[in-house]
C-alpha positions in Angstrom: -6.5 30.5 12.2 -3.4 30.7 14.5 -1.3 27.8 15.5 -3.1 27.2 18.8 -6.4 26.8 17.0 -4.9 24.7 14.3 -3.6 22.3 16.9 -6.9 22.2 18.7 -8.7 21.5 15.3 -6.2 18.7 14.5 -7.0 17.1 17.9 -10.7 17.2 17.2 -10.1 15.8 13.7 -8.1 12.9 15.1 -10.9 12.0 17.5 -13.5 12.0 14.7 -11.2 10.1 12.3 -10.3 7.4 14.8 -13.9 7.0 15.9 -15.2 6.8 12.3 -12.5 4.3 11.4 -13.1 2.1 14.4 -16.8 2.0 13.9 -16.5 1.4 10.1 -13.9 -1.3 10.8 -16.2 -3.1 13.3 -19.2 -2.9 10.9 -17.3 -4.4 7.9 -15.7 -7.0 10.1 -19.0 -8.0 11.8 -21.3 -8.0 8.9 -19.1 -8.3 5.8 -16.3 -10.3 7.4 -13.8 -7.9 5.8 -10.4 -6.8 7.3 -10.3 -3.5 9.1 -8.4 -1.8 6.3 -11.6 -1.9 4.3 -13.5 0.0 7.0 -10.7 2.5 7.2 -10.9 3.1 3.4 -14.6 3.5 3.5 -14.5 5.8 6.6 -11.9 8.1 4.9 -14.1 8.5 1.8 -17.3 9.1 3.9 -15.6 11.9 5.9 -14.6 13.6 2.6 -16.7 15.4 0.0 -18.3 12.2 -1.2 -20.7 12.0 1.8 -20.1 14.4 4.7 -19.2 17.2 2.3 -22.3 16.4 0.2 -24.8 16.1 3.1 -23.4 18.9 5.3 -20.7 20.9 3.5 -20.5 23.6 6.2 -20.0 20.9 8.9 -17.3 19.3 6.8 -15.6 22.6 6.1 -15.7 23.3 9.9 -14.3 19.9 10.8 -11.5 20.0 8.2 -10.7 23.7 7.7 -8.2 24.5 4.9 -5.6 25.8 7.4 -5.2 22.3 9.0 -4.8 20.5 5.7 -1.0 20.9 5.4 -0.4 19.7 9.0 -2.9 16.8 8.4 -1.0 15.9 5.2 2.3 16.0 7.1 1.0 13.6 9.8 -0.4 11.3 7.1 2.9 11.2 5.1 4.9 10.5 8.3 2.4 7.7 9.1 2.6 6.1 5.7 6.4 6.4 5.8 6.5 4.4 9.1 3.9 2.0 7.6 6.2 1.3 4.7 9.0 0.8 7.2 6.9 -1.9 8.8 6.2 -3.4 5.4 9.9 -3.6 4.8 10.3 -5.3 8.2 7.6 -7.8 7.2 9.4 -8.9 4.0 10.8 -12.3 4.5 13.8 -12.7 2.2 13.4 -16.4 2.3 10.2 -16.0 0.2 12.3 -15.2 -2.8 13.8 -18.7 -2.6 10.6 -20.7 -2.2 8.8 -22.0 -5.2 11.1 -19.6 -7.2 10.1 -20.7 -10.7 6.3 -20.4 -10.2 6.7 -17.2 -8.1 8.7 -15.5 -10.8 6.2 -16.5 -13.4 3.2 -15.3 -11.4 4.9 -12.0 -10.5 6.0 -11.3 -14.1 2.6 -12.1 -15.5 1.1 -9.9 -12.7 3.2 -7.0 -14.1 3.2 -7.6 -17.8 -0.6 -8.2 -18.3 -1.5 -5.0 -16.3 0.9 -3.0 -18.4 -0.6 -4.3 -21.6 -4.0 -3.3 -20.1 -2.6 0.1 -19.4 -1.5 0.4 -23.1 -5.1 -0.3 -24.1 -6.7 2.0 -21.6 -4.4 5.0 -21.6 -5.4 6.6 -25.0 -9.1 6.4 -23.9 -8.3 8.0 -20.5 -6.1 10.6 -22.1 -8.8 11.6 -24.6 -11.2 12.2 -21.7 -8.7 14.5 -20.0 -8.2 12.4 -16.9 -4.4 13.0 -16.7 -2.4 16.1 -15.8 -1.9 18.6 -18.7 1.9 18.1 -18.9 1.9 14.2 -18.6 3.1 12.4 -21.7 1.3 9.3 -23.0 4.3 7.2 -22.0 4.3 8.6 -18.5 0.5 8.1 -18.2 0.8 4.5 -19.4 3.5 3.8 -16.9 1.4 5.2 -14.0 -1.7 3.2 -15.0 0.4 0.1 -15.4 1.7 0.5 -11.8 -1.7 1.3 -10.5 -3.2 -1.9 -12.0 -0.3 -4.1 -11.1 0.4 -3.2 -7.5 -0.5 -5.8 -4.8 -1.5 -5.1 -1.2 1.4 -7.3 0.2 0.5 -6.5 3.9 -3.2 -7.5 3.3 -2.1 -10.6 1.5 0.2 -11.6 4.3 -2.4 -10.9 6.9 -5.1 -13.0 5.2 -2.8 -15.9 4.9 -1.9 -15.7 8.6 -5.5 -15.4 9.7 -6.7 -18.3 7.5 -4.1 -20.5 9.1 -2.4 -21.0 5.7 1.1 -20.1 6.8 3.7 -22.7 5.8 1.6 -24.0 2.9 2.7 -24.1 -0.7 0.0 -21.4 -1.4 1.5 -19.1 1.3 5.0 -19.5 -0.1 3.9 -18.9 -3.6 1.6 -16.0 -2.9 4.0 -14.2 -0.6 7.1 -14.6 -2.8 5.2 -13.6 -5.9 3.7 -10.6 -4.1 7.1 -9.5 -2.9 8.7 -9.7 -6.3 5.6 -8.0 -7.9 5.6 -5.1 -5.6 9.4 -4.6 -5.8 9.1 -4.3 -9.6 6.1 -2.0 -9.5 7.6 0.3 -7.0 10.8 0.4 -9.0 8.9 1.5 -12.1 7.1 4.1 -10.1 10.4 5.4 -8.8 11.7 5.7 -12.3 8.5 7.5 -13.4 8.7 10.0 -10.5 12.3 10.7 -11.3 11.5 11.5 -14.9 8.2 13.5 -14.6 8.7 17.1 -15.2 12.4 16.8 -15.1 15.1 17.5 -17.6 17.5 14.7 -18.5 20.2 15.5 -16.0 17.8 15.8 -13.1 16.3 12.4 -13.9 19.8 10.9 -14.2 20.8 12.3 -10.8 17.5 11.0 -9.3 17.9 7.6 -10.7 21.6 7.4 -9.9 21.3 8.7 -6.4 18.2 6.6 -5.6 19.7 3.5 -7.2 22.9 3.9 -5.3 21.0 4.4 -2.1 18.9 1.2 -2.8 22.0 -0.8 -3.6 23.8 0.3 -0.4 20.7 -0.5 1.7 19.9 -3.8 0.2 23.5 -5.2 0.0 25.3 -3.4 2.8 22.5 -2.2 5.1 22.3 -5.3 7.3 26.1 -5.1 7.9 26.0 -1.4 8.6 23.1 -1.9 11.0 24.6 -5.0 12.7 25.9 -3.0 15.7 22.4 -1.9 16.5 21.2 -5.5 16.3 24.0 -6.6 18.7 23.0 -3.8 21.1 19.4 -5.1 21.1 20.7 -8.7 21.6 22.7 -7.6 24.7 19.8 -5.7 26.2 17.3 -8.4 25.3 14.8 -5.8 24.0 14.5 -2.6 22.1 15.2 0.3 24.5 14.0 3.9 24.0 17.5 4.9 23.0 17.5 2.3 20.2 14.1 3.4 19.1 15.3 7.0 18.9 18.3 5.9 16.8 16.0 4.0 14.4 13.6 6.9 14.0 16.6 9.2 13.3 17.8 6.7 10.6 14.2 6.6 9.3 14.1 10.4 9.0 17.5 10.4 7.2 16.5 7.7 4.7 13.2 9.5 4.0 15.1 12.8 3.5 17.7 11.1 1.2 14.9 9.7 -1.1 13.1 13.0 -1.1 16.3 14.9 -2.0 17.0 12.4 -4.8 13.7 13.5 -6.4 11.8 10.3 -5.5 9.2 9.8 -2.7 10.2 9.7 0.9 8.3 6.4 1.5 11.0 4.5 -0.5 13.5 5.4 2.2 11.5 4.0 5.0 10.7 0.8 3.1 14.4 0.2 2.2 15.4 0.8 5.8 12.9 -1.8 6.9 14.1 -4.4 4.4 17.7 -3.8 5.5 17.0 -3.9 9.2 18.6 -7.0 10.8 16.1 -9.6 11.9 15.7 -10.9 15.4 15.1 -9.1 18.6 15.6 -5.7 17.0 13.1 -6.1 14.2 10.5 -7.8 16.5 10.9 -5.1 19.1 10.6 -2.3 16.6 7.4 -3.8 15.2 5.9 -4.2 18.6 6.7 -0.6 19.5 5.8 1.1 16.3 2.8 -0.9 15.0 0.2 0.3 17.5 0.7 4.0 16.9 1.4 3.7 13.2 -1.6 1.4 12.4 -3.9 2.6 15.1 -3.4 6.3 14.7 -1.4 7.5 11.8 -2.6 5.2 9.0 -6.3 6.1 9.6 -5.3 9.8 9.1 -3.7 8.8 5.8 -7.0 7.2 4.8 -8.9 10.4 5.7 -6.5 12.6 3.7 -7.1 10.2 0.8 -10.9 10.5 1.4 -10.6 14.3 1.3 -9.2 14.0 -2.1 -11.8 11.5 -3.3 -15.1 12.7 -4.6 -17.1 9.8 -5.8 -19.8 12.1 -7.2 -17.3 13.1 -9.9 -18.1 9.8 -11.5 -21.5 11.1 -12.3 -21.9 10.8 -16.1 -22.5 7.6 -18.0 -19.2 8.0 -19.9 -17.2 8.3 -16.6 -19.1 5.4 -15.1 -18.2 3.3 -18.1 -14.6 4.3 -17.7 -14.7 3.3 -14.0 -16.2 -0.1 -14.9 -13.6 -0.6 -17.6 -10.7 0.2 -15.2 -12.2 -2.2 -12.7 -12.7 -5.0 -15.3 -9.2 -4.5 -16.7 -7.7 -4.5 -13.2 -9.3 -7.8 -12.2 -8.7 -9.6 -15.5 -5.1 -8.3 -16.1 -4.0 -8.9 -12.5 -6.0 -11.8 -11.0 -6.6 -13.6 -14.3 -2.9 -13.4 -15.4 -1.7 -14.6 -12.0 -4.1 -17.5 -12.1 -3.0 -18.5 -15.6 0.7 -18.3 -14.6 0.1 -20.4 -11.6 -1.7 -23.0 -13.6 1.0 -23.1 -16.3 3.7 -23.7 -13.7 2.0 -26.8 -12.3 -0.4 -25.5 -9.5 -3.8 -27.1 -9.1 -6.8 -25.0 -10.1 -7.9 -24.1 -6.5 -4.4 -23.0 -5.5 -4.1 -21.0 -8.7 -7.4 -19.2 -8.1 -6.4 -18.4 -4.6 -3.1 -16.9 -5.8 -5.0 -14.8 -8.4 -7.4 -13.6 -5.7 -4.6 -12.7 -3.3 -2.6 -10.9 -5.9 -5.7 -8.9 -7.0 -6.0 -7.2 -3.6 -4.6 -3.7 -3.7 -5.5 -2.1 -0.3 -3.4 0.7 1.2 -0.6 0.2 -1.3 -2.8 1.3 -4.2 -4.1 4.3 -2.2 -0.5 5.3 -1.6 0.3 5.1 -5.3 -2.7 7.1 -6.5 -2.1 9.7 -3.8 1.5 10.2 -5.1 0.0 10.4 -8.6 -2.4 13.1 -7.5 0.2 15.1 -5.6 2.6 15.0 -8.6 -0.1 16.1 -11.0 0.0 12.8 -13.0 -3.7 12.1 -12.6 -6.8 14.4 -12.0 -9.4 14.0 -9.2 -11.8 12.1 -11.5 -9.3 9.4 -12.2 -8.2 9.4 -8.6 -11.8 8.7 -7.5 -12.1 5.8 -10.1 -8.9 4.2 -8.9 -9.9 4.6 -5.3 -13.2 2.8 -6.0 -11.3 0.0 -7.9 -9.1 -0.3 -4.8 -12.0 -0.9 -2.5 -13.8 -3.4 -4.7 -10.7 -5.5 -5.6 -9.7 -5.6 -1.9 -13.2 -6.6 -0.8 -13.3 -9.4 -3.3 -10.3 -11.2 -1.8 -11.5 -12.4 1.6 -14.7 -14.1 0.4 -12.8 -15.7 -2.5 -10.1 -17.1 -0.2 -12.7 -18.2 2.4 -14.6 -20.2 -0.2 -11.5 -21.6 -1.9 -10.0 -22.6 1.4 -13.1 -24.5 2.4 -13.0 -26.4 -0.8 -9.4 -27.5 0.1 -10.4 -28.1 3.8 -7.8 -25.6 5.1 -8.3 -23.5 8.2 -11.5 -21.8 9.5 -13.4 -18.7 8.6 -11.6 -15.3 8.5 -11.5 -13.8 12.0 -13.9 -11.0 12.8 -12.7 -7.4 12.6 -9.1 -7.7 13.9 -7.4 -4.6 15.1 -5.1 -4.1 12.2 -5.0 -4.6 8.5 -1.4 -4.8 8.3 1.8 -5.7 8.3 4.0 -6.5 11.1 2.2 -9.2 12.9 4.4 -11.7 11.1 7.5 -9.6 12.0 6.5 -9.7 15.7 6.3 -13.5 15.7 9.6 -15.2 16.7 11.2 -16.7 13.7 9.1 -14.9 11.2 12.0 -13.0 9.7 
């Protein structure tokens, strides 16, 4: 297939992907009252070998020919990098200072308990050959710990906003705990990626270079980017020239993380966190969000779906493993966060809501397991199990919060099928940063 035909095939794929995601998102919003991200996840899996490839393998191969996979993967990685940039823009630093004691306790329990669960699960998973052949037990345990402990911070923030819970103690606690939790989990994943398959000096250079880059971005980034913010303030908006500068910076940060031996998405996320708040961050969110969330993120879901074959979980033993992973994920994450909130003085309904919100994994988990599959940490069977766990735990969140919120008399029902899962609606709201 030459480049012209590859481009034409990619255009057809985008039409099919967007149509399937839009339809699936409307269906889950209308009938299940779930956020659109659930529909995108399901659409991605249905377009892959789990359904379309099973019912019509020739049609699936014709729609997604092998020659287009690298380009589709590139578009997906670019999209998820921009998505993580928007996640970084959506992080409110003030969350770290609100309900600090309870938030730290919830986030630490939401990390420690899943890692204890990973210690219990990993020998069983390793004995069944679900990890890559070169992965050590320690590396496997770290990865499963990260996969169980990750929180879908954008979904968490979006549910809070749509429930009308912004500004409540629950919102402050859940958002601050989710931010700390994900920061720790992503840091552990970065360390794992730096060490896998590398000798000591390569790992040291990766950790040293990545750590130095993170320190510069977190502590000096706002000052270094201040001229860009002043430019936006003078213009009163984000101009095309400013957007070009930011995209160039985004590409440079992604390249720096990739060269350090980590994943490029860390660069986009750190740039988003460091970006000065105000007109600049709000304008960037408004400009980038529609394309990123409406076009590029669904492509990432489809690429994930092409890697997910639910039929691999076909034997009783594999089904038991999948159920064990699901149970451990819910108990170790949601249960531990509920217990920590209760022990730090929260009432039972608030603690249950915090546990439910922290238990959602969403796109963040899919990103983690895609990285694991690409790096050879996990095999396709374990990837499918973790993808199913992601969908189930994310779907549990909205009904739980809806019921708990009614018990406390807060807000109304979750809005039907909004146009985005994500992230940056809070960023685009004046004063949100």
